[in-house]
Structures are given as structure tokens and as C-alpha cells.
A tleap script that builds the chain and sets N, CA, C and O, in Angstrom:
source leaprc.protein.ff14SB
mol = sequence {
  NMET LYS LEU ARG HIE ILE ALA ALA ILE ALA
  LEU ALA LEU GLY THR THR ALA ALA THR THR
  ALA ALA VAL ALA GLY PRO SER CYS ASN GLN
  PRO GLN ALA GLN TRP MET LYS GLU ALA ASP
  PHE LYS ALA LYS MET GLU GLN GLN GLY TYR
  GLN ILE LYS THR PHE LYS VAL SER LYS GLY
  GLN CYS TYR GLU ILE TYR GLY THR ASP LYS
  ALA GLY LYS LYS VAL GLU ILE TYR PHE ASP
  PRO VAL THR ALA ALA MET LEU GLU GLN CLYS
}
set mol.1.N position { 0.823 -1.192 0.000 }
set mol.1.CA position { 0.000 0.000 0.000 }
set mol.1.C position { 0.870 1.260 0.000 }
set mol.1.O position { 0.573 2.217 -0.714 }
set mol.2.N position { 1.925 1.262 0.786 }
set mol.2.CA position { 2.805 2.419 0.860 }
set mol.2.C position { 3.507 2.673 -0.474 }
set mol.2.O position { 3.668 3.828 -0.867 }
set mol.3.N position { 3.921 1.632 -1.167 }
set mol.3.CA position { 4.586 1.770 -2.459 }
set mol.3.C position { 3.659 2.405 -3.487 }
set mol.3.O position { 4.095 3.235 -4.284 }
set mol.4.N position { 2.394 2.025 -3.476 }
set mol.4.CA position { 1.416 2.611 -4.401 }
set mol.4.C position { 1.271 4.109 -4.139 }
set mol.4.O position { 1.162 4.898 -5.078 }
set mol.5.N position { 1.268 4.495 -2.883 }
set mol.5.CA position { 1.146 5.904 -2.506 }
set mol.5.C position { 2.360 6.703 -3.002 }
set mol.5.O position { 2.208 7.800 -3.540 }
set mol.6.N position { 3.544 6.153 -2.821 }
set mol.6.CA position { 4.773 6.818 -3.272 }
set mol.6.C position { 4.778 6.945 -4.797 }
set mol.6.O position { 5.163 7.986 -5.328 }
set mol.7.N position { 4.359 5.909 -5.495 }
set mol.7.CA position { 4.305 5.957 -6.953 }
set mol.7.C position { 3.330 7.026 -7.427 }
set mol.7.O position { 3.612 7.730 -8.396 }
set mol.8.N position { 2.192 7.158 -6.762 }
set mol.8.CA position { 1.196 8.166 -7.140 }
set mol.8.C position { 1.751 9.571 -6.939 }
set mol.8.O position { 1.525 10.450 -7.771 }
set mol.9.N position { 2.472 9.793 -5.848 }
set mol.9.CA position { 3.067 11.109 -5.589 }
set mol.9.C position { 4.133 11.426 -6.635 }
set mol.9.O position { 4.192 12.543 -7.147 }
set mol.10.N position { 4.967 10.448 -6.948 }
set mol.10.CA position { 6.009 10.659 -7.955 }
set mol.10.C position { 5.402 10.999 -9.307 }
set mol.10.O position { 5.900 11.880 -10.008 }
set mol.11.N position { 4.334 10.309 -9.676 }
set mol.11.CA position { 3.665 10.588 -10.938 }
set mol.11.C position { 3.077 11.996 -10.945 }
set mol.11.O position { 3.188 12.715 -11.938 }
set mol.12.N position { 2.455 12.384 -9.841 }
set mol.12.CA position { 1.863 13.721 -9.745 }
set mol.12.C position { 2.925 14.804 -9.839 }
set mol.12.O position { 2.719 15.806 -10.524 }
set mol.13.N position { 4.045 14.627 -9.171 }
set mol.13.CA position { 5.123 15.614 -9.230 }
set mol.13.C position { 5.717 15.712 -10.628 }
set mol.13.O position { 6.015 16.812 -11.093 }
set mol.14.N position { 5.892 14.604 -11.292 }
set mol.14.CA position { 6.417 14.616 -12.657 }
set mol.14.C position { 5.481 15.312 -13.613 }
set mol.14.O position { 5.930 16.066 -14.477 }
set mol.15.N position { 4.193 15.077 -13.480 }
set mol.15.CA position { 3.193 15.726 -14.334 }
set mol.15.C position { 3.175 17.226 -14.086 }
set mol.15.O position { 3.096 18.009 -15.032 }
set mol.16.N position { 3.247 17.635 -12.823 }
set mol.16.CA position { 3.246 19.057 -12.489 }
set mol.16.C position { 4.478 19.746 -13.059 }
set mol.16.O position { 4.366 20.844 -13.605 }
set mol.17.N position { 5.632 19.138 -12.948 }
set mol.17.CA position { 6.861 19.729 -13.478 }
set mol.17.C position { 6.785 19.872 -14.988 }
set mol.17.O position { 7.196 20.901 -15.525 }
set mol.18.N position { 6.274 18.873 -15.682 }
set mol.18.CA position { 6.149 18.939 -17.137 }
set mol.18.C position { 5.161 20.016 -17.541 }
set mol.18.O position { 5.390 20.733 -18.515 }
set mol.19.N position { 4.064 20.139 -16.806 }
set mol.19.CA position { 3.060 21.155 -17.122 }
set mol.19.C position { 3.632 22.551 -16.901 }
set mol.19.O position { 3.425 23.440 -17.727 }
set mol.20.N position { 4.341 22.751 -15.809 }
set mol.20.CA position { 4.926 24.053 -15.513 }
set mol.20.C position { 5.926 24.445 -16.588 }
set mol.20.O position { 5.937 25.597 -17.022 }
set mol.21.N position { 6.756 23.527 -17.023 }
set mol.21.CA position { 7.744 23.829 -18.055 }
set mol.21.C position { 7.062 24.169 -19.368 }
set mol.21.O position { 7.530 25.050 -20.090 }
set mol.22.N position { 5.978 23.499 -19.692 }
set mol.22.CA position { 5.284 23.747 -20.951 }
set mol.22.C position { 4.611 25.107 -20.956 }
set mol.22.O position { 4.529 25.747 -22.005 }
set mol.23.N position { 4.132 25.560 -19.815 }
set mol.23.CA position { 3.423 26.826 -19.731 }
set mol.23.C position { 4.391 28.003 -19.724 }
set mol.23.O position { 4.053 29.087 -20.197 }
set mol.24.N position { 5.573 27.800 -19.200 }
set mol.24.CA position { 6.513 28.889 -18.989 }
set mol.24.C position { 6.952 29.582 -20.270 }
set mol.24.O position { 7.096 30.804 -20.269 }
set mol.25.N position { 7.166 28.870 -21.343 }
set mol.25.CA position { 7.643 29.470 -22.579 }
set mol.25.C position { 9.147 29.676 -22.542 }
set mol.25.O position { 9.792 29.390 -21.533 }
set mol.26.N position { 9.706 30.170 -23.633 }
set mol.26.CA position { 11.161 30.351 -23.719 }
set mol.26.C position { 11.645 31.530 -22.886 }
set mol.26.O position { 10.858 32.374 -22.459 }
set mol.27.N position { 12.950 31.572 -22.665 }
set mol.27.CA position { 13.580 32.681 -21.950 }
set mol.27.C position { 14.488 33.446 -22.908 }
set mol.27.O position { 15.188 32.856 -23.732 }
set mol.28.N position { 14.462 34.752 -22.783 }
set mol.28.CA position { 15.327 35.628 -23.568 }
set mol.28.C position { 16.125 36.461 -22.568 }
set mol.28.O position { 15.543 37.140 -21.722 }
set mol.29.N position { 17.426 36.414 -22.657 }
set mol.29.CA position { 18.263 37.028 -21.632 }
set mol.29.C position { 19.068 38.234 -22.102 }
set mol.29.O position { 20.003 38.648 -21.417 }
set mol.30.N position { 18.731 38.799 -23.240 }
set mol.30.CA position { 19.484 39.940 -23.743 }
set mol.30.C position { 19.093 41.216 -22.980 }
set mol.30.O position { 17.948 41.360 -22.550 }
set mol.31.N position { 20.046 42.132 -22.818 }
set mol.31.CA position { 19.738 43.403 -22.164 }
set mol.31.C position { 18.682 44.187 -22.957 }
set mol.31.O position { 18.704 44.196 -24.188 }
set mol.32.N position { 17.773 44.833 -22.254 }
set mol.32.CA position { 16.697 45.571 -22.926 }
set mol.32.C position { 17.220 46.669 -23.844 }
set mol.32.O position { 16.541 47.041 -24.800 }
set mol.33.N position { 18.382 47.180 -23.580 }
set mol.33.CA position { 18.955 48.223 -24.439 }
set mol.33.C position { 19.185 47.716 -25.859 }
set mol.33.O position { 19.258 48.510 -26.797 }
set mol.34.N position { 19.298 46.405 -26.022 }
set mol.34.CA position { 19.531 45.819 -27.344 }
set mol.34.C position { 18.232 45.418 -28.049 }
set mol.34.O position { 18.263 45.054 -29.224 }
set mol.35.N position { 17.115 45.477 -27.369 }
set mol.35.CA position { 15.844 45.029 -27.936 }
set mol.35.C position { 15.384 45.908 -29.085 }
set mol.35.O position { 15.610 47.118 -29.085 }
set mol.36.N position { 14.746 45.300 -30.051 }
set mol.36.CA position { 14.092 46.026 -31.124 }
set mol.36.C position { 12.939 46.834 -30.515 }
set mol.36.O position { 12.247 46.349 -29.620 }
set mol.37.N position { 12.737 48.034 -30.987 }
set mol.37.CA position { 11.622 48.839 -30.484 }
set mol.37.C position { 10.312 48.114 -30.765 }
set mol.37.O position { 10.149 47.489 -31.813 }
set mol.38.N position { 9.380 48.204 -29.820 }
set mol.38.CA position { 8.104 47.506 -29.960 }
set mol.38.C position { 7.385 47.899 -31.252 }
set mol.38.O position { 6.836 47.039 -31.941 }
set mol.39.N position { 7.385 49.174 -31.581 }
set mol.39.CA position { 6.694 49.629 -32.792 }
set mol.39.C position { 7.340 49.035 -34.043 }
set mol.39.O position { 6.642 48.635 -34.974 }
set mol.40.N position { 8.675 48.978 -34.065 }
set mol.40.CA position { 9.382 48.398 -35.207 }
set mol.40.C position { 9.093 46.899 -35.321 }
set mol.40.O position { 8.894 46.372 -36.415 }
set mol.41.N position { 9.074 46.221 -34.164 }
set mol.41.CA position { 8.778 44.790 -34.152 }
set mol.41.C position { 7.367 44.531 -34.686 }
set mol.41.O position { 7.170 43.668 -35.541 }
set mol.42.N position { 6.394 45.278 -34.180 }
set mol.42.CA position { 5.006 45.091 -34.613 }
set mol.42.C position { 4.868 45.345 -36.117 }
set mol.42.O position { 4.174 44.604 -36.812 }
set mol.43.N position { 5.529 46.393 -36.615 }
set mol.43.CA position { 5.465 46.697 -38.047 }
set mol.43.C position { 6.060 45.559 -38.869 }
set mol.43.O position { 5.523 45.204 -39.918 }
set mol.44.N position { 7.160 44.988 -38.400 }
set mol.44.CA position { 7.805 43.880 -39.103 }
set mol.44.C position { 6.879 42.666 -39.146 }
set mol.44.O position { 6.771 42.008 -40.181 }
set mol.45.N position { 6.217 42.368 -38.039 }
set mol.45.CA position { 5.303 41.225 -37.990 }
set mol.45.C position { 4.098 41.446 -38.910 }
set mol.45.O position { 3.649 40.518 -39.582 }
set mol.46.N position { 3.585 42.656 -38.936 }
set mol.46.CA position { 2.446 42.969 -39.813 }
set mol.46.C position { 2.853 42.865 -41.281 }
set mol.46.O position { 2.048 42.445 -42.112 }
set mol.47.N position { 4.087 43.238 -41.614 }
set mol.47.CA position { 4.581 43.085 -42.983 }
set mol.47.C position { 4.662 41.618 -43.381 }
set mol.47.O position { 4.553 41.283 -44.560 }
set mol.48.N position { 4.854 40.741 -42.395 }
set mol.48.CA position { 4.917 39.300 -42.648 }
set mol.48.C position { 3.518 38.672 -42.674 }
set mol.48.O position { 3.386 37.464 -42.868 }
set mol.49.N position { 2.478 39.487 -42.480 }
set mol.49.CA position { 1.111 38.990 -42.589 }
set mol.49.C position { 0.407 38.695 -41.284 }
set mol.49.O position { -0.734 38.234 -41.294 }
set mol.50.N position { 1.060 38.948 -40.153 }
set mol.50.CA position { 0.418 38.715 -38.862 }
set mol.50.C position { -0.514 39.869 -38.524 }
set mol.50.O position { -0.195 41.032 -38.768 }
set mol.51.N position { -1.667 39.535 -37.960 }
set mol.51.CA position { -2.558 40.523 -37.388 }
set mol.51.C position { -2.430 40.353 -35.876 }
set mol.51.O position { -2.817 39.318 -35.332 }
set mol.52.N position { -1.892 41.356 -35.203 }
set mol.52.CA position { -1.619 41.258 -33.774 }
set mol.52.C position { -2.817 41.748 -32.982 }
set mol.52.O position { -3.213 42.910 -33.077 }
set mol.53.N position { -3.390 40.839 -32.194 }
set mol.53.CA position { -4.495 41.199 -31.302 }
set mol.53.C position { -3.928 41.655 -29.961 }
set mol.53.O position { -4.371 42.655 -29.397 }
set mol.54.N position { -2.937 40.906 -29.453 }
set mol.54.CA position { -2.302 41.236 -28.178 }
set mol.54.C position { -0.794 41.095 -28.322 }
set mol.54.O position { -0.300 40.110 -28.871 }
set mol.55.N position { -0.077 42.083 -27.827 }
set mol.55.CA position { 1.384 42.056 -27.796 }
set mol.55.C position { 1.804 42.241 -26.351 }
set mol.55.O position { 1.255 43.082 -25.639 }
set mol.56.N position { 2.794 41.439 -25.911 }
set mol.56.CA position { 3.312 41.630 -24.562 }
set mol.56.C position { 4.733 41.095 -24.455 }
set mol.56.O position { 5.219 40.392 -25.341 }
set mol.57.N position { 5.383 41.444 -23.356 }
set mol.57.CA position { 6.676 40.867 -23.008 }
set mol.57.C position { 6.358 39.733 -22.040 }
set mol.57.O position { 5.726 39.950 -21.006 }
set mol.58.N position { 6.795 38.529 -22.376 }
set mol.58.CA position { 6.486 37.351 -21.569 }
set mol.58.C position { 7.276 37.357 -20.259 }
set mol.58.O position { 8.175 38.175 -20.064 }
set mol.59.N position { 6.924 36.432 -19.370 }
set mol.59.CA position { 7.662 36.284 -18.108 }
set mol.59.C position { 9.119 35.943 -18.367 }
set mol.59.O position { 9.989 36.278 -17.563 }
set mol.60.N position { 9.390 35.282 -19.477 }
set mol.60.CA position { 10.759 34.919 -19.847 }
set mol.60.C position { 11.492 36.031 -20.582 }
set mol.60.O position { 12.588 35.816 -21.099 }
set mol.61.N position { 10.892 37.227 -20.633 }
set mol.61.CA position { 11.491 38.402 -21.264 }
set mol.61.C position { 11.643 38.260 -22.776 }
set mol.61.O position { 12.630 38.715 -23.354 }
set mol.62.N position { 10.655 37.624 -23.411 }
set mol.62.CA position { 10.594 37.531 -24.870 }
set mol.62.C position { 9.395 38.325 -25.344 }
set mol.62.O position { 8.474 38.579 -24.568 }
set mol.63.N position { 9.391 38.722 -26.609 }
set mol.63.CA position { 8.191 39.317 -27.186 }
set mol.63.C position { 7.208 38.186 -27.484 }
set mol.63.O position { 7.596 37.124 -27.971 }
set mol.64.N position { 5.948 38.422 -27.188 }
set mol.64.CA position { 4.919 37.409 -27.396 }
set mol.64.C position { 3.719 38.068 -28.073 }
set mol.64.O position { 3.261 39.131 -27.655 }
set mol.65.N position { 3.220 37.421 -29.123 }
set mol.65.CA position { 2.027 37.945 -29.782 }
set mol.65.C position { 0.923 36.893 -29.791 }
set mol.65.O position { 1.173 35.689 -29.840 }
set mol.66.N position { -0.297 37.396 -29.741 }
set mol.66.CA position { -1.501 36.601 -29.948 }
set mol.66.C position { -2.228 37.274 -31.100 }
set mol.66.O position { -2.337 38.500 -31.136 }
set mol.67.N position { -2.718 36.493 -32.027 }
set mol.67.CA position { -3.419 37.058 -33.160 }
set mol.67.C position { -3.630 36.007 -34.224 }
set mol.67.O position { -3.904 34.845 -33.925 }
set mol.68.N position { -3.497 36.430 -35.483 }
set mol.68.CA position { -3.676 35.505 -36.600 }
set mol.68.C position { -2.524 35.656 -37.588 }
set mol.68.O position { -1.910 36.717 -37.701 }
set mol.69.N position { -2.249 34.555 -38.306 }
set mol.69.CA position { -1.233 34.614 -39.350 }
set mol.69.C position { -1.887 35.026 -40.663 }
set mol.69.O position { -3.080 35.326 -40.691 }
set mol.70.N position { -1.123 35.044 -41.743 }
set mol.70.CA position { -1.664 35.517 -43.022 }
set mol.70.C position { -2.760 34.618 -43.572 }
set mol.70.O position { -3.525 35.038 -44.440 }
set mol.71.N position { -2.846 33.378 -43.075 }
set mol.71.CA position { -3.911 32.457 -43.497 }
set mol.71.C position { -5.153 32.581 -42.611 }
set mol.71.O position { -6.156 31.905 -42.837 }
set mol.72.N position { -5.072 33.459 -41.593 }
set mol.72.CA position { -6.202 33.657 -40.697 }
set mol.72.C position { -6.247 32.684 -39.526 }
set mol.72.O position { -7.219 32.667 -38.770 }
set mol.73.N position { -5.197 31.870 -39.368 }
set mol.73.CA position { -5.125 30.903 -38.276 }
set mol.73.C position { -4.665 31.604 -36.993 }
set mol.73.O position { -3.747 32.424 -37.021 }
set mol.74.N position { -5.315 31.273 -35.867 }
set mol.74.CA position { -4.926 31.858 -34.589 }
set mol.74.C position { -3.524 31.398 -34.211 }
set mol.74.O position { -3.160 30.240 -34.416 }
set mol.75.N position { -2.742 32.326 -33.652 }
set mol.75.CA position { -1.370 32.017 -33.255 }
set mol.75.C position { -1.057 32.615 -31.886 }
set mol.75.O position { -1.618 33.632 -31.478 }
set mol.76.N position { -0.158 31.955 -31.210 }
set mol.76.CA position { 0.501 32.463 -30.003 }
set mol.76.C position { 1.975 32.172 -30.240 }
set mol.76.O position { 2.378 31.010 -30.288 }
set mol.77.N position { 2.785 33.224 -30.390 }
set mol.77.CA position { 4.180 33.039 -30.788 }
set mol.77.C position { 5.098 33.877 -29.901 }
set mol.77.O position { 4.803 35.027 -29.578 }
set mol.78.N position { 6.223 33.264 -29.516 }
set mol.78.CA position { 7.275 33.949 -28.771 }
set mol.78.C position { 8.401 34.288 -29.745 }
set mol.78.O position { 8.763 33.479 -30.600 }
set mol.79.N position { 8.949 35.495 -29.602 }
set mol.79.CA position { 10.025 35.963 -30.468 }
set mol.79.C position { 11.192 36.483 -29.638 }
set mol.79.O position { 11.009 36.980 -28.527 }
set mol.80.N position { 12.389 36.362 -30.194 }
set mol.80.CA position { 13.574 36.977 -29.607 }
set mol.80.C position { 13.404 38.491 -29.751 }
set mol.80.O position { 13.173 38.963 -30.864 }
set mol.81.N position { 13.509 39.267 -28.674 }
set mol.81.CA position { 13.280 40.714 -28.771 }
set mol.81.C position { 14.396 41.484 -29.470 }
set mol.81.O position { 14.216 42.655 -29.805 }
set mol.82.N position { 15.536 40.854 -29.694 }
set mol.82.CA position { 16.651 41.519 -30.373 }
set mol.82.C position { 16.592 41.274 -31.877 }
set mol.82.O position { 16.712 42.208 -32.669 }
set mol.83.N position { 16.408 40.014 -32.268 }
set mol.83.CA position { 16.468 39.641 -33.681 }
set mol.83.C position { 15.098 39.436 -34.333 }
set mol.83.O position { 14.996 39.364 -35.557 }
set mol.84.N position { 14.053 39.343 -33.520 }
set mol.84.CA position { 12.691 39.036 -33.974 }
set mol.84.C position { 12.577 37.615 -34.537 }
set mol.84.O position { 11.635 37.310 -35.268 }
set mol.85.N position { 13.530 36.753 -34.198 }
set mol.85.CA position { 13.459 35.359 -34.632 }
set mol.85.C position { 12.388 34.638 -33.821 }
set mol.85.O position { 12.273 34.830 -32.610 }
set mol.86.N position { 11.599 33.797 -34.513 }
set mol.86.CA position { 10.565 33.021 -33.850 }
set mol.86.C position { 11.236 31.972 -32.963 }
set mol.86.O position { 12.123 31.247 -33.414 }
set mol.87.N position { 10.809 31.894 -31.705 }
set mol.87.CA position { 11.386 30.945 -30.761 }
set mol.87.C position { 10.463 29.759 -30.491 }
set mol.87.O position { 10.912 28.620 -30.370 }
set mol.88.N position { 9.175 30.045 -30.401 }
set mol.88.CA position { 8.209 28.988 -30.091 }
set mol.88.C position { 6.826 29.431 -30.533 }
set mol.88.O position { 6.449 30.593 -30.380 }
set mol.89.N position { 6.079 28.489 -31.082 }
set mol.89.CA position { 4.702 28.754 -31.485 }
set mol.89.C position { 3.800 27.725 -30.833 }
set mol.89.O position { 4.095 26.530 -30.836 }
set mol.90.N position { 2.700 28.198 -30.274 }
set mol.90.CA position { 1.742 27.280 -29.639 }
set mol.90.C position { 0.448 27.278 -30.389 }
set mol.90.O position { -0.485 26.569 -30.011 }
savepdb mol mol.pdb
quit
């Protein structure tokens, strides 16, 4: 009985850790002085066909957009704030 309890706790902790890592998103560690200006970044994304509904700086200090791509598909994308390179799309 005790072994089953320990296994259940281990499984729960592993699931929680995986969920937390998945929600966190990427980290960007460049100094803000090097970041692309928000207006320039937004203009660049719009030129690529994105319609930005929400723009923010993520907890990991990356640029993050919510909106649609040029095909009209909903997107949530993290970008490097210095280079505007796509880091992760959900």
C-alpha cells in the first residue's frame, strides 16, 4: 500500500513539473537596451502577414504575440526581442 502511494506522488510531481515547463515558454536574456523597439517589431510582424491582437513581453522576457497569421489561423508566438526570430509557437 505504501509503495502505491509513493508511486502516485512521484507521478503527480512529474506531471506538475512537465506542465509548468510547458506553460513557462522560452527565456530571452538579452539586455533591454539591445531590444528592437516595440513599434518596429510590430510593423515587421504585420509586414509578414500577422494581425496582432495582443502584444506583450512574456515572463521569460521575450516578445509574445496573440493574433492571426496571413492564413487567418490563430497564433501564439514567442520571439527573440533583439532579432525578432521566432522561438516557439503554440
